[in-house]
mmCIF file of the N, C-alpha and C atoms, coordinates in Angstrom:
data_MODEL
# 
_entry.id   MODEL 
# 
loop_
_atom_site.group_PDB 
_atom_site.id 
_atom_site.type_symbol 
_atom_site.label_atom_id 
_atom_site.label_alt_id 
_atom_site.label_comp_id 
_atom_site.label_asym_id 
_atom_site.label_entity_id 
_atom_site.label_seq_id 
_atom_site.pdbx_PDB_ins_code 
_atom_site.Cartn_x 
_atom_site.Cartn_y 
_atom_site.Cartn_z 
_atom_site.occupancy 
_atom_site.B_iso_or_equiv 
_atom_site.pdbx_formal_charge 
_atom_site.auth_seq_id 
_atom_site.auth_comp_id 
_atom_site.auth_asym_id 
_atom_site.auth_atom_id 
_atom_site.pdbx_PDB_model_num 
ATOM 1   N N  . MET A 1 1  ? -32.294 -24.576 32.938 1.00 0.00 ? 1  MET A N  1 
ATOM 2   C CA . MET A 1 1  ? -32.220 -23.357 32.150 1.00 0.00 ? 1  MET A CA 1 
ATOM 3   C C  . MET A 1 1  ? -32.786 -23.633 30.753 1.00 0.00 ? 1  MET A C  1 
ATOM 4   N N  . TYR A 1 2  ? -33.626 -22.762 30.280 1.00 0.00 ? 2  TYR A N  1 
ATOM 5   C CA . TYR A 1 2  ? -34.285 -22.929 28.988 1.00 0.00 ? 2  TYR A CA 1 
ATOM 6   C C  . TYR A 1 2  ? -33.410 -22.372 27.870 1.00 0.00 ? 2  TYR A C  1 
ATOM 7   N N  . ALA A 1 3  ? -33.237 -23.152 26.820 1.00 0.00 ? 3  ALA A N  1 
ATOM 8   C CA . ALA A 1 3  ? -32.358 -22.749 25.711 1.00 0.00 ? 3  ALA A CA 1 
ATOM 9   C C  . ALA A 1 3  ? -33.147 -22.003 24.643 1.00 0.00 ? 3  ALA A C  1 
ATOM 10  N N  . HIS A 1 4  ? -33.399 -20.721 24.874 1.00 0.00 ? 4  HIS A N  1 
ATOM 11  C CA . HIS A 1 4  ? -34.077 -19.936 23.848 1.00 0.00 ? 4  HIS A CA 1 
ATOM 12  C C  . HIS A 1 4  ? -33.064 -19.027 23.148 1.00 0.00 ? 4  HIS A C  1 
ATOM 13  N N  . PRO A 1 5  ? -33.308 -18.734 21.869 1.00 0.00 ? 5  PRO A N  1 
ATOM 14  C CA . PRO A 1 5  ? -32.355 -17.940 21.093 1.00 0.00 ? 5  PRO A CA 1 
ATOM 15  C C  . PRO A 1 5  ? -32.380 -16.468 21.513 1.00 0.00 ? 5  PRO A C  1 
ATOM 16  N N  . THR A 1 6  ? -31.203 -15.853 21.486 1.00 0.00 ? 6  THR A N  1 
ATOM 17  C CA . THR A 1 6  ? -31.105 -14.435 21.826 1.00 0.00 ? 6  THR A CA 1 
ATOM 18  C C  . THR A 1 6  ? -30.577 -13.596 20.675 1.00 0.00 ? 6  THR A C  1 
ATOM 19  N N  . HIS A 1 7  ? -29.886 -14.221 19.720 1.00 0.00 ? 7  HIS A N  1 
ATOM 20  C CA . HIS A 1 7  ? -29.283 -13.476 18.616 1.00 0.00 ? 7  HIS A CA 1 
ATOM 21  C C  . HIS A 1 7  ? -28.915 -14.443 17.494 1.00 0.00 ? 7  HIS A C  1 
ATOM 22  N N  . VAL A 1 8  ? -28.955 -13.958 16.265 1.00 0.00 ? 8  VAL A N  1 
ATOM 23  C CA . VAL A 1 8  ? -28.576 -14.755 15.096 1.00 0.00 ? 8  VAL A CA 1 
ATOM 24  C C  . VAL A 1 8  ? -27.702 -13.917 14.183 1.00 0.00 ? 8  VAL A C  1 
ATOM 25  N N  . THR A 1 9  ? -26.618 -14.515 13.693 1.00 0.00 ? 9  THR A N  1 
ATOM 26  C CA . THR A 1 9  ? -25.767 -13.876 12.696 1.00 0.00 ? 9  THR A CA 1 
ATOM 27  C C  . THR A 1 9  ? -25.396 -14.916 11.646 1.00 0.00 ? 9  THR A C  1 
ATOM 28  N N  . PHE A 1 10 ? -24.864 -14.424 10.546 1.00 0.00 ? 10 PHE A N  1 
ATOM 29  C CA . PHE A 1 10 ? -24.470 -15.291 9.437  1.00 0.00 ? 10 PHE A CA 1 
ATOM 30  C C  . PHE A 1 10 ? -23.085 -14.911 8.953  1.00 0.00 ? 10 PHE A C  1 
ATOM 31  N N  . ASP A 1 11 ? -22.328 -15.908 8.484  1.00 0.00 ? 11 ASP A N  1 
ATOM 32  C CA . ASP A 1 11 ? -21.150 -15.621 7.683  1.00 0.00 ? 11 ASP A CA 1 
ATOM 33  C C  . ASP A 1 11 ? -21.404 -16.273 6.330  1.00 0.00 ? 11 ASP A C  1 
ATOM 34  N N  . ASP A 1 12 ? -20.395 -16.459 5.527  1.00 0.00 ? 12 ASP A N  1 
ATOM 35  C CA . ASP A 1 12 ? -20.614 -16.983 4.175  1.00 0.00 ? 12 ASP A CA 1 
ATOM 36  C C  . ASP A 1 12 ? -21.136 -18.413 4.139  1.00 0.00 ? 12 ASP A C  1 
ATOM 37  N N  . ILE A 1 13 ? -20.833 -19.196 5.169  1.00 0.00 ? 13 ILE A N  1 
ATOM 38  C CA . ILE A 1 13 ? -21.207 -20.614 5.115  1.00 0.00 ? 13 ILE A CA 1 
ATOM 39  C C  . ILE A 1 13 ? -21.980 -21.115 6.332  1.00 0.00 ? 13 ILE A C  1 
ATOM 40  N N  . ARG A 1 14 ? -22.123 -20.279 7.370  1.00 0.00 ? 14 ARG A N  1 
ATOM 41  C CA . ARG A 1 14 ? -22.766 -20.738 8.591  1.00 0.00 ? 14 ARG A CA 1 
ATOM 42  C C  . ARG A 1 14 ? -23.767 -19.724 9.153  1.00 0.00 ? 14 ARG A C  1 
ATOM 43  N N  . MET A 1 15 ? -24.700 -20.289 9.917  1.00 0.00 ? 15 MET A N  1 
ATOM 44  C CA . MET A 1 15 ? -25.588 -19.495 10.750 1.00 0.00 ? 15 MET A CA 1 
ATOM 45  C C  . MET A 1 15 ? -25.119 -19.694 12.188 1.00 0.00 ? 15 MET A C  1 
ATOM 46  N N  . TRP A 1 16 ? -25.014 -18.597 12.933 1.00 0.00 ? 16 TRP A N  1 
ATOM 47  C CA . TRP A 1 16 ? -24.579 -18.628 14.323 1.00 0.00 ? 16 TRP A CA 1 
ATOM 48  C C  . TRP A 1 16 ? -25.747 -18.189 15.200 1.00 0.00 ? 16 TRP A C  1 
ATOM 49  N N  . VAL A 1 17 ? -26.138 -19.055 16.116 1.00 0.00 ? 17 VAL A N  1 
ATOM 50  C CA . VAL A 1 17 ? -27.270 -18.784 16.994 1.00 0.00 ? 17 VAL A CA 1 
ATOM 51  C C  . VAL A 1 17 ? -26.773 -18.724 18.434 1.00 0.00 ? 17 VAL A C  1 
ATOM 52  N N  . SER A 1 18 ? -26.952 -17.578 19.061 1.00 0.00 ? 18 SER A N  1 
ATOM 53  C CA . SER A 1 18 ? -26.645 -17.427 20.488 1.00 0.00 ? 18 SER A CA 1 
ATOM 54  C C  . SER A 1 18 ? -27.878 -17.820 21.265 1.00 0.00 ? 18 SER A C  1 
ATOM 55  N N  . ILE A 1 19 ? -27.679 -18.610 22.321 1.00 0.00 ? 19 ILE A N  1 
ATOM 56  C CA . ILE A 1 19 ? -28.816 -19.005 23.142 1.00 0.00 ? 19 ILE A CA 1 
ATOM 57  C C  . ILE A 1 19 ? -28.612 -18.495 24.572 1.00 0.00 ? 19 ILE A C  1 
ATOM 58  N N  . ALA A 1 20 ? -29.701 -18.423 25.301 1.00 0.00 ? 20 ALA A N  1 
ATOM 59  C CA . ALA A 1 20 ? -29.731 -17.748 26.590 1.00 0.00 ? 20 ALA A CA 1 
ATOM 60  C C  . ALA A 1 20 ? -28.770 -18.334 27.617 1.00 0.00 ? 20 ALA A C  1 
ATOM 61  N N  . ASP A 1 21 ? -28.428 -19.592 27.497 1.00 0.00 ? 21 ASP A N  1 
ATOM 62  C CA . ASP A 1 21 ? -27.534 -20.193 28.492 1.00 0.00 ? 21 ASP A CA 1 
ATOM 63  C C  . ASP A 1 21 ? -26.058 -19.925 28.204 1.00 0.00 ? 21 ASP A C  1 
ATOM 64  N N  . GLY A 1 22 ? -25.775 -19.116 27.178 1.00 0.00 ? 22 GLY A N  1 
ATOM 65  C CA . GLY A 1 22 ? -24.403 -18.729 26.876 1.00 0.00 ? 22 GLY A CA 1 
ATOM 66  C C  . GLY A 1 22 ? -23.757 -19.470 25.726 1.00 0.00 ? 22 GLY A C  1 
ATOM 67  N N  . ARG A 1 23 ? -24.364 -20.532 25.264 1.00 0.00 ? 23 ARG A N  1 
ATOM 68  C CA . ARG A 1 23 ? -23.802 -21.268 24.134 1.00 0.00 ? 23 ARG A CA 1 
ATOM 69  C C  . ARG A 1 23 ? -24.051 -20.521 22.833 1.00 0.00 ? 23 ARG A C  1 
ATOM 70  N N  . VAL A 1 24 ? -23.167 -20.761 21.867 1.00 0.00 ? 24 VAL A N  1 
ATOM 71  C CA . VAL A 1 24 ? -23.334 -20.268 20.502 1.00 0.00 ? 24 VAL A CA 1 
ATOM 72  C C  . VAL A 1 24 ? -23.224 -21.485 19.596 1.00 0.00 ? 24 VAL A C  1 
ATOM 73  N N  . ILE A 1 25 ? -24.258 -21.683 18.789 1.00 0.00 ? 25 ILE A N  1 
ATOM 74  C CA . ILE A 1 25 ? -24.321 -22.834 17.896 1.00 0.00 ? 25 ILE A CA 1 
ATOM 75  C C  . ILE A 1 25 ? -24.015 -22.358 16.484 1.00 0.00 ? 25 ILE A C  1 
ATOM 76  N N  . GLY A 1 26 ? -23.058 -22.986 15.820 1.00 0.00 ? 26 GLY A N  1 
ATOM 77  C CA . GLY A 1 26 ? -22.760 -22.687 14.425 1.00 0.00 ? 26 GLY A CA 1 
ATOM 78  C C  . GLY A 1 26 ? -23.171 -23.867 13.571 1.00 0.00 ? 26 GLY A C  1 
ATOM 79  N N  . VAL A 1 27 ? -24.062 -23.637 12.617 1.00 0.00 ? 27 VAL A N  1 
ATOM 80  C CA . VAL A 1 27 ? -24.524 -24.716 11.746 1.00 0.00 ? 27 VAL A CA 1 
ATOM 81  C C  . VAL A 1 27 ? -24.334 -24.318 10.290 1.00 0.00 ? 27 VAL A C  1 
ATOM 82  N N  . PRO A 1 28 ? -24.015 -25.291 9.430  1.00 0.00 ? 28 PRO A N  1 
ATOM 83  C CA . PRO A 1 28 ? -23.834 -24.979 8.010  1.00 0.00 ? 28 PRO A CA 1 
ATOM 84  C C  . PRO A 1 28 ? -25.134 -24.497 7.375  1.00 0.00 ? 28 PRO A C  1 
ATOM 85  N N  . LEU A 1 29 ? -25.042 -23.457 6.560  1.00 0.00 ? 29 LEU A N  1 
ATOM 86  C CA . LEU A 1 29 ? -26.223 -23.005 5.822  1.00 0.00 ? 29 LEU A CA 1 
ATOM 87  C C  . LEU A 1 29 ? -26.729 -24.090 4.881  1.00 0.00 ? 29 LEU A C  1 
ATOM 88  N N  . ALA A 1 30 ? -25.855 -24.982 4.470  1.00 0.00 ? 30 ALA A N  1 
ATOM 89  C CA . ALA A 1 30 ? -26.266 -26.086 3.592  1.00 0.00 ? 30 ALA A CA 1 
ATOM 90  C C  . ALA A 1 30 ? -27.346 -26.958 4.243  1.00 0.00 ? 30 ALA A C  1 
ATOM 91  N N  . TRP A 1 31 ? -27.434 -26.947 5.566  1.00 0.00 ? 31 TRP A N  1 
ATOM 92  C CA . TRP A 1 31 ? -28.484 -27.691 6.255  1.00 0.00 ? 31 TRP A CA 1 
ATOM 93  C C  . TRP A 1 31 ? -29.861 -27.099 5.995  1.00 0.00 ? 31 TRP A C  1 
ATOM 94  N N  . PHE A 1 32 ? -29.910 -25.831 5.602  1.00 0.00 ? 32 PHE A N  1 
ATOM 95  C CA . PHE A 1 32 ? -31.181 -25.128 5.417  1.00 0.00 ? 32 PHE A CA 1 
ATOM 96  C C  . PHE A 1 32 ? -31.181 -24.446 4.051  1.00 0.00 ? 32 PHE A C  1 
ATOM 97  N N  . PRO A 1 33 ? -31.573 -25.152 3.001  1.00 0.00 ? 33 PRO A N  1 
ATOM 98  C CA . PRO A 1 33 ? -31.499 -24.609 1.634  1.00 0.00 ? 33 PRO A CA 1 
ATOM 99  C C  . PRO A 1 33 ? -32.200 -23.265 1.441  1.00 0.00 ? 33 PRO A C  1 
ATOM 100 N N  . ARG A 1 34 ? -33.300 -23.036 2.130  1.00 0.00 ? 34 ARG A N  1 
ATOM 101 C CA . ARG A 1 34 ? -33.977 -21.739 1.981  1.00 0.00 ? 34 ARG A CA 1 
ATOM 102 C C  . ARG A 1 34 ? -33.075 -20.598 2.444  1.00 0.00 ? 34 ARG A C  1 
ATOM 103 N N  . LEU A 1 35 ? -32.375 -20.803 3.546  1.00 0.00 ? 35 LEU A N  1 
ATOM 104 C CA . LEU A 1 35 ? -31.454 -19.774 4.034  1.00 0.00 ? 35 LEU A CA 1 
ATOM 105 C C  . LEU A 1 35 ? -30.218 -19.678 3.153  1.00 0.00 ? 35 LEU A C  1 
ATOM 106 N N  . LEU A 1 36 ? -29.717 -20.807 2.704  1.00 0.00 ? 36 LEU A N  1 
ATOM 107 C CA . LEU A 1 36 ? -28.539 -20.830 1.839  1.00 0.00 ? 36 LEU A CA 1 
ATOM 108 C C  . LEU A 1 36 ? -28.776 -20.028 0.566  1.00 0.00 ? 36 LEU A C  1 
ATOM 109 N N  . ASN A 1 37 ? -29.969 -20.149 0.009  1.00 0.00 ? 37 ASN A N  1 
ATOM 110 C CA . ASN A 1 37 ? -30.295 -19.481 -1.251 1.00 0.00 ? 37 ASN A CA 1 
ATOM 111 C C  . ASN A 1 37 ? -30.886 -18.088 -1.067 1.00 0.00 ? 37 ASN A C  1 
ATOM 112 N N  . ALA A 1 38 ? -31.073 -17.664 0.166  1.00 0.00 ? 38 ALA A N  1 
ATOM 113 C CA . ALA A 1 38 ? -31.663 -16.349 0.443  1.00 0.00 ? 38 ALA A CA 1 
ATOM 114 C C  . ALA A 1 38 ? -30.593 -15.254 0.372  1.00 0.00 ? 38 ALA A C  1 
ATOM 115 N N  . SER A 1 39 ? -31.053 -14.040 0.153  1.00 0.00 ? 39 SER A N  1 
ATOM 116 C CA . SER A 1 39 ? -30.146 -12.889 0.183  1.00 0.00 ? 39 SER A CA 1 
ATOM 117 C C  . SER A 1 39 ? -29.821 -12.550 1.642  1.00 0.00 ? 39 SER A C  1 
ATOM 118 N N  . ALA A 1 40 ? -28.798 -11.754 1.841  1.00 0.00 ? 40 ALA A N  1 
ATOM 119 C CA . ALA A 1 40 ? -28.442 -11.305 3.183  1.00 0.00 ? 40 ALA A CA 1 
ATOM 120 C C  . ALA A 1 40 ? -29.603 -10.522 3.805  1.00 0.00 ? 40 ALA A C  1 
ATOM 121 N N  . ASP A 1 41 ? -30.292 -9.712  3.006  1.00 0.00 ? 41 ASP A N  1 
ATOM 122 C CA . ASP A 1 41 ? -31.445 -8.960  3.513  1.00 0.00 ? 41 ASP A CA 1 
ATOM 123 C C  . ASP A 1 41 ? -32.562 -9.892  3.963  1.00 0.00 ? 41 ASP A C  1 
ATOM 124 N N  . GLN A 1 42 ? -32.826 -10.938 3.202  1.00 0.00 ? 42 GLN A N  1 
ATOM 125 C CA . GLN A 1 42 ? -33.867 -11.895 3.581  1.00 0.00 ? 42 GLN A CA 1 
ATOM 126 C C  . GLN A 1 42 ? -33.483 -12.629 4.864  1.00 0.00 ? 42 GLN A C  1 
ATOM 127 N N  . ARG A 1 43 ? -32.229 -13.033 4.981  1.00 0.00 ? 43 ARG A N  1 
ATOM 128 C CA . ARG A 1 43 ? -31.768 -13.727 6.197  1.00 0.00 ? 43 ARG A CA 1 
ATOM 129 C C  . ARG A 1 43 ? -31.900 -12.836 7.425  1.00 0.00 ? 43 ARG A C  1 
ATOM 130 N N  . ALA A 1 44 ? -31.707 -11.542 7.247  1.00 0.00 ? 44 ALA A N  1 
ATOM 131 C CA . ALA A 1 44 ? -31.735 -10.606 8.377  1.00 0.00 ? 44 ALA A CA 1 
ATOM 132 C C  . ALA A 1 44 ? -33.145 -10.362 8.909  1.00 0.00 ? 44 ALA A C  1 
ATOM 133 N N  . LYS A 1 45 ? -34.163 -10.783 8.182  1.00 0.00 ? 45 LYS A N  1 
ATOM 134 C CA . LYS A 1 45 ? -35.554 -10.539 8.578  1.00 0.00 ? 45 LYS A CA 1 
ATOM 135 C C  . LYS A 1 45 ? -36.125 -11.736 9.342  1.00 0.00 ? 45 LYS A C  1 
ATOM 136 N N  . PHE A 1 46 ? -35.505 -12.051 10.469 1.00 0.00 ? 46 PHE A N  1 
ATOM 137 C CA . PHE A 1 46 ? -35.952 -13.179 11.283 1.00 0.00 ? 46 PHE A CA 1 
ATOM 138 C C  . PHE A 1 46 ? -36.673 -12.681 12.529 1.00 0.00 ? 46 PHE A C  1 
ATOM 139 N N  . GLU A 1 47 ? -37.422 -13.579 13.128 1.00 0.00 ? 47 GLU A N  1 
ATOM 140 C CA . GLU A 1 47 ? -38.087 -13.328 14.405 1.00 0.00 ? 47 GLU A CA 1 
ATOM 141 C C  . GLU A 1 47 ? -37.619 -14.395 15.381 1.00 0.00 ? 47 GLU A C  1 
ATOM 142 N N  . LEU A 1 48 ? -37.352 -13.988 16.612 1.00 0.00 ? 48 LEU A N  1 
ATOM 143 C CA . LEU A 1 48 ? -36.991 -14.932 17.660 1.00 0.00 ? 48 LEU A CA 1 
ATOM 144 C C  . LEU A 1 48 ? -38.235 -15.271 18.462 1.00 0.00 ? 48 LEU A C  1 
ATOM 145 N N  . SER A 1 49 ? -38.347 -16.526 18.859 1.00 0.00 ? 49 SER A N  1 
ATOM 146 C CA . SER A 1 49 ? -39.418 -16.959 19.749 1.00 0.00 ? 49 SER A CA 1 
ATOM 147 C C  . SER A 1 49 ? -38.765 -17.807 20.841 1.00 0.00 ? 49 SER A C  1 
ATOM 148 N N  . PRO A 1 50 ? -39.477 -18.129 21.887 1.00 0.00 ? 50 PRO A N  1 
ATOM 149 C CA . PRO A 1 50 ? -38.861 -18.926 22.950 1.00 0.00 ? 50 PRO A CA 1 
ATOM 150 C C  . PRO A 1 50 ? -38.288 -20.263 22.464 1.00 0.00 ? 50 PRO A C  1 
ATOM 151 N N  . GLY A 1 51 ? -38.865 -20.837 21.426 1.00 0.00 ? 51 GLY A N  1 
ATOM 152 C CA . GLY A 1 51 ? -38.403 -22.136 20.961 1.00 0.00 ? 51 GLY A CA 1 
ATOM 153 C C  . GLY A 1 51 ? -37.517 -22.118 19.739 1.00 0.00 ? 51 GLY A C  1 
ATOM 154 N N  . GLY A 1 52 ? -37.405 -20.971 19.052 1.00 0.00 ? 52 GLY A N  1 
ATOM 155 C CA . GLY A 1 52 ? -36.612 -20.998 17.838 1.00 0.00 ? 52 GLY A CA 1 
ATOM 156 C C  . GLY A 1 52 ? -36.616 -19.720 17.035 1.00 0.00 ? 52 GLY A C  1 
ATOM 157 N N  . LEU A 1 53 ? -36.464 -19.905 15.728 1.00 0.00 ? 53 LEU A N  1 
ATOM 158 C CA . LEU A 1 53 ? -36.285 -18.817 14.779 1.00 0.00 ? 53 LEU A CA 1 
ATOM 159 C C  . LEU A 1 53 ? -37.310 -18.952 13.664 1.00 0.00 ? 53 LEU A C  1 
ATOM 160 N N  . HIS A 1 54 ? -37.745 -17.803 13.137 1.00 0.00 ? 54 HIS A N  1 
ATOM 161 C CA . HIS A 1 54 ? -38.747 -17.823 12.065 1.00 0.00 ? 54 HIS A CA 1 
ATOM 162 C C  . HIS A 1 54 ? -38.422 -16.743 11.037 1.00 0.00 ? 54 HIS A C  1 
ATOM 163 N N  . TRP A 1 55 ? -38.487 -17.132 9.764  1.00 0.00 ? 55 TRP A N  1 
ATOM 164 C CA . TRP A 1 55 ? -38.354 -16.208 8.639  1.00 0.00 ? 55 TRP A CA 1 
ATOM 165 C C  . TRP A 1 55 ? -39.670 -16.270 7.877  1.00 0.00 ? 55 TRP A C  1 
ATOM 166 N N  . ASN A 1 56 ? -40.528 -15.278 8.070  1.00 0.00 ? 56 ASN A N  1 
ATOM 167 C CA . ASN A 1 56 ? -41.831 -15.263 7.431  1.00 0.00 ? 56 ASN A CA 1 
ATOM 168 C C  . ASN A 1 56 ? -41.706 -15.249 5.912  1.00 0.00 ? 56 ASN A C  1 
ATOM 169 N N  . GLU A 1 57 ? -40.858 -14.360 5.390  1.00 0.00 ? 57 GLU A N  1 
ATOM 170 C CA . GLU A 1 57 ? -40.693 -14.223 3.943  1.00 0.00 ? 57 GLU A CA 1 
ATOM 171 C C  . GLU A 1 57 ? -40.186 -15.508 3.288  1.00 0.00 ? 57 GLU A C  1 
ATOM 172 N N  . LEU A 1 58 ? -39.379 -16.274 4.020  1.00 0.00 ? 58 LEU A N  1 
ATOM 173 C CA . LEU A 1 58 ? -38.791 -17.499 3.474  1.00 0.00 ? 58 LEU A CA 1 
ATOM 174 C C  . LEU A 1 58 ? -39.582 -18.751 3.846  1.00 0.00 ? 58 LEU A C  1 
ATOM 175 N N  . ASP A 1 59 ? -40.610 -18.602 4.686  1.00 0.00 ? 59 ASP A N  1 
ATOM 176 C CA . ASP A 1 59 ? -41.387 -19.734 5.189  1.00 0.00 ? 59 ASP A CA 1 
ATOM 177 C C  . ASP A 1 59 ? -40.462 -20.770 5.831  1.00 0.00 ? 59 ASP A C  1 
ATOM 178 N N  . GLU A 1 60 ? -39.585 -20.288 6.714  1.00 0.00 ? 60 GLU A N  1 
ATOM 179 C CA . GLU A 1 60 ? -38.606 -21.147 7.384  1.00 0.00 ? 60 GLU A CA 1 
ATOM 180 C C  . GLU A 1 60 ? -38.763 -21.029 8.890  1.00 0.00 ? 60 GLU A C  1 
ATOM 181 N N  . ASP A 1 61 ? -38.830 -22.167 9.561  1.00 0.00 ? 61 ASP A N  1 
ATOM 182 C CA . ASP A 1 61 ? -38.884 -22.233 11.016 1.00 0.00 ? 61 ASP A CA 1 
ATOM 183 C C  . ASP A 1 61 ? -37.814 -23.215 11.485 1.00 0.00 ? 61 ASP A C  1 
ATOM 184 N N  . ILE A 1 62 ? -37.005 -22.795 12.455 1.00 0.00 ? 62 ILE A N  1 
ATOM 185 C CA . ILE A 1 62 ? -35.928 -23.634 12.964 1.00 0.00 ? 62 ILE A CA 1 
ATOM 186 C C  . ILE A 1 62 ? -36.003 -23.614 14.482 1.00 0.00 ? 62 ILE A C  1 
ATOM 187 N N  . SER A 1 63 ? -36.039 -24.796 15.082 1.00 0.00 ? 63 SER A N  1 
ATOM 188 C CA . SER A 1 63 ? -36.096 -24.871 16.538 1.00 0.00 ? 63 SER A CA 1 
ATOM 189 C C  . SER A 1 63 ? -34.688 -24.972 17.115 1.00 0.00 ? 63 SER A C  1 
ATOM 190 N N  . VAL A 1 64 ? -34.508 -24.383 18.282 1.00 0.00 ? 64 VAL A N  1 
ATOM 191 C CA . VAL A 1 64 ? -33.223 -24.514 18.979 1.00 0.00 ? 64 VAL A CA 1 
ATOM 192 C C  . VAL A 1 64 ? -32.994 -25.978 19.354 1.00 0.00 ? 64 VAL A C  1 
ATOM 193 N N  . ALA A 1 65 ? -34.048 -26.669 19.765 1.00 0.00 ? 65 ALA A N  1 
ATOM 194 C CA . ALA A 1 65 ? -33.917 -28.085 20.113 1.00 0.00 ? 65 ALA A CA 1 
ATOM 195 C C  . ALA A 1 65 ? -33.387 -28.887 18.920 1.00 0.00 ? 65 ALA A C  1 
ATOM 196 N N  . GLY A 1 66 ? -33.882 -28.585 17.726 1.00 0.00 ? 66 GLY A N  1 
ATOM 197 C CA . GLY A 1 66 ? -33.403 -29.270 16.527 1.00 0.00 ? 66 GLY A CA 1 
ATOM 198 C C  . GLY A 1 66 ? -31.943 -28.969 16.242 1.00 0.00 ? 66 GLY A C  1 
ATOM 199 N N  . LEU A 1 67 ? -31.550 -27.711 16.417 1.00 0.00 ? 67 LEU A N  1 
ATOM 200 C CA . LEU A 1 67 ? -30.149 -27.347 16.215 1.00 0.00 ? 67 LEU A CA 1 
ATOM 201 C C  . LEU A 1 67 ? -29.251 -28.077 17.206 1.00 0.00 ? 67 LEU A C  1 
ATOM 202 N N  . LEU A 1 68 ? -29.669 -28.125 18.465 1.00 0.00 ? 68 LEU A N  1 
ATOM 203 C CA . LEU A 1 68 ? -28.876 -28.804 19.488 1.00 0.00 ? 68 LEU A CA 1 
ATOM 204 C C  . LEU A 1 68 ? -28.781 -30.300 19.221 1.00 0.00 ? 68 LEU A C  1 
ATOM 205 N N  . ALA A 1 69 ? -29.799 -30.856 18.559 1.00 0.00 ? 69 ALA A N  1 
ATOM 206 C CA . ALA A 1 69 ? -29.795 -32.284 18.220 1.00 0.00 ? 69 ALA A CA 1 
ATOM 207 C C  . ALA A 1 69 ? -29.060 -32.566 16.910 1.00 0.00 ? 69 ALA A C  1 
ATOM 208 N N  . GLY A 1 70 ? -28.617 -31.500 16.227 1.00 0.00 ? 70 GLY A N  1 
ATOM 209 C CA . GLY A 1 70 ? -27.887 -31.684 14.979 1.00 0.00 ? 70 GLY A CA 1 
ATOM 210 C C  . GLY A 1 70 ? -28.761 -31.930 13.768 1.00 0.00 ? 70 GLY A C  1 
ATOM 211 N N  . ARG A 1 71 ? -30.018 -31.475 13.840 1.00 0.00 ? 71 ARG A N  1 
ATOM 212 C CA . ARG A 1 71 ? -30.934 -31.677 12.712 1.00 0.00 ? 71 ARG A CA 1 
ATOM 213 C C  . ARG A 1 71 ? -30.974 -30.443 11.820 1.00 0.00 ? 71 ARG A C  1 
ATOM 214 N N  . GLY A 1 72 ? -30.966 -30.687 10.524 1.00 0.00 ? 72 GLY A N  1 
ATOM 215 C CA . GLY A 1 72 ? -31.136 -29.625 9.541  1.00 0.00 ? 72 GLY A CA 1 
ATOM 216 C C  . GLY A 1 72 ? -32.567 -29.595 9.057  1.00 0.00 ? 72 GLY A C  1 
ATOM 217 N N  . ASP A 1 73 ? -32.766 -29.193 7.816  1.00 0.00 ? 73 ASP A N  1 
ATOM 218 C CA . ASP A 1 73 ? -34.088 -29.091 7.193  1.00 0.00 ? 73 ASP A CA 1 
ATOM 219 C C  . ASP A 1 73 ? -34.734 -30.474 7.169  1.00 0.00 ? 73 ASP A C  1 
ATOM 220 N N  . MET A 1 74 ? -35.827 -30.614 7.889  1.00 0.00 ? 74 MET A N  1 
ATOM 221 C CA . MET A 1 74 ? -36.514 -31.907 7.967  1.00 0.00 ? 74 MET A CA 1 
ATOM 222 C C  . MET A 1 74 ? -37.635 -32.035 6.944  1.00 0.00 ? 74 MET A C  1 
ATOM 223 N N  . THR A 1 75 ? -37.830 -31.024 6.092  1.00 0.00 ? 75 THR A N  1 
ATOM 224 C CA . THR A 1 75 ? -38.922 -31.086 5.122  1.00 0.00 ? 75 THR A CA 1 
ATOM 225 C C  . THR A 1 75 ? -38.543 -31.892 3.882  1.00 0.00 ? 75 THR A C  1 
ATOM 226 N N  . HIS A 1 76 ? -37.258 -32.122 3.684  1.00 0.00 ? 76 HIS A N  1 
ATOM 227 C CA . HIS A 1 76 ? -36.791 -32.917 2.546  1.00 0.00 ? 76 HIS A CA 1 
ATOM 228 C C  . HIS A 1 76 ? -36.014 -34.111 3.089  1.00 0.00 ? 76 HIS A C  1 
ATOM 229 N N  . PRO A 1 77 ? -36.595 -35.316 3.001  1.00 0.00 ? 77 PRO A N  1 
ATOM 230 C CA . PRO A 1 77 ? -35.883 -36.497 3.528  1.00 0.00 ? 77 PRO A CA 1 
ATOM 231 C C  . PRO A 1 77 ? -34.596 -36.738 2.741  1.00 0.00 ? 77 PRO A C  1 
ATOM 232 N N  . PRO A 1 78 ? -33.585 -37.305 3.411  1.00 0.00 ? 78 PRO A N  1 
ATOM 233 C CA . PRO A 1 78 ? -32.341 -37.588 2.701  1.00 0.00 ? 78 PRO A CA 1 
ATOM 234 C C  . PRO A 1 78 ? -32.571 -38.583 1.560  1.00 0.00 ? 78 PRO A C  1 
ATOM 235 N N  . ARG A 1 79 ? -31.823 -38.386 0.490  1.00 0.00 ? 79 ARG A N  1 
ATOM 236 C CA . ARG A 1 79 ? -31.933 -39.303 -0.651 1.00 0.00 ? 79 ARG A CA 1 
ATOM 237 C C  . ARG A 1 79 ? -31.167 -40.587 -0.366 1.00 0.00 ? 79 ARG A C  1 
ATOM 238 N N  . ALA A 1 80 ? -31.712 -41.668 -0.858 1.00 0.00 ? 80 ALA A N  1 
ATOM 239 C CA . ALA A 1 80 ? -31.032 -42.947 -0.732 1.00 0.00 ? 80 ALA A CA 1 
ATOM 240 C C  . ALA A 1 80 ? -29.834 -42.972 -1.670 1.00 0.00 ? 80 ALA A C  1 
ATOM 241 N N  . VAL A 1 81 ? -28.749 -43.517 -1.183 1.00 0.00 ? 81 VAL A N  1 
ATOM 242 C CA . VAL A 1 81 ? -27.540 -43.634 -2.003 1.00 0.00 ? 81 VAL A CA 1 
ATOM 243 C C  . VAL A 1 81 ? -27.622 -44.933 -2.771 1.00 0.00 ? 81 VAL A C  1 
ATOM 244 N N  . ALA A 1 82 ? -27.476 -44.842 -4.103 1.00 0.00 ? 82 ALA A N  1 
ATOM 245 C CA . ALA A 1 82 ? -27.589 -46.040 -4.943 1.00 0.00 ? 82 ALA A CA 1 
ATOM 246 C C  . ALA A 1 82 ? -26.306 -46.821 -4.965 1.00 0.00 ? 82 ALA A C  1 
# 
């Protein structure tokens, strides 16, 4: 069964992604700074594709595979702890 997104919602701290196989994934918005800092209207303007989610206005793309693997924003590498 292919895990493609069917619906997305947000609460104050999480994004909830429903996928076709019946699972619902909840991930912290802190994982995706563009979404965390976006308005509710901006977050609501997403597009679903077979592999993930896209926000054109925010230049944000999130794959379902990445969410299932527990990956957040991969464009900013984690900082080294001194």
